C-alpha positions, 0 to 999 in steps of 0.5 A, a space after each residue: 824689110 827683106 824679101 827672099 825666095 823660098 827654096 824649101 817648096 816642093 816641086 815634082 821631079 822632072 826625072 820621074 822620081 816620085 816621093 810621098 808628096 807626089 803620090 799624095 797629090 796624085 791620089 788626093 781626090 780618091 777618098 772623096 770619090 770613094 766617100 761620094 760613090 759609096 754614099 750615093 749608092 747607099 742613098 739610091 739603094 735605101 730609097 729603092 728598098 724603103 717600102 714607105 718612100 716610093 709612094 705618093 702619100 703617107 708617112 715617109 713617102 716621097 709625095 709627102 716629103 715634096 708637099 711639106 717642102 713646097 712652100 719653103 723651097 727656093 724654086 717651088 716650080 721644081 717641087 711642083 714638077 716632082 709632084 706631078 708624078 712623085 713616085 716616078 720622081 723618086 725612082 728617077 732620083 734613086 736610079 740617078 744616085 745609083 748611076 752617079 755612085 757607081 760611075 764615080 766609084 769605078 771611075 767610068 765617065 767620071 766627070 759626067 757622073 760627078 756632074 750628075 751628082 752635083 745636079 742631084 745635090 743642087 736640086 735637093 739643096 734648092 728644094 729639100 734643104 733650102 730652108 735649113 737655118 743656118 744654111 750649113 745645116 743643110 747637107 746638100 750644099 756641102 755635097 754640091 761643093 764636094 762634087 765640084 772637084 770631081 767635075 773639074 778633075 774627073 777620075 784620072 787614077 784607079 779608074 775605068 776611065 784611066 784604063 780605057 784611055 791607056 788602052 786607046 793610046 796603046 792601040 793607036 801606037 803611041 803612049 805619051 
């Protein structure tokens, strides 16, 4: 058996020349950022504008939703905590989703926003969608996994984080 070294693999050019693969690699997380940002903004606004959702009881309310999943949740204590003030919890989730969505979409404190999105998705997975069978029918686990690359990478391109970083470098007298 003969082993050889592949010479057709791509490595970025050190001279600064960029081709389409470099550009695609650089912006690979941008579609995920846009999708998650828009989705979480929509989810937050949907909760805030749904007259039935922000109530402690009644059809479609946060209170009834939490009571219905309490016994099937992975951590019932999380649901019990939310049930102490379901309307307050509903507002916290809605405003949290808005903050996360805006933060990731515009790229402001991108890692922190992504961590917030991951924590919201984790809490929803452990409570609301825990009993989904098979597990991949529950979308909150997929959202949790989608947030992780943004937690790791942040929002380095086309973002306010990037603009602020560039501005700080220029003010300090050096651009690296």
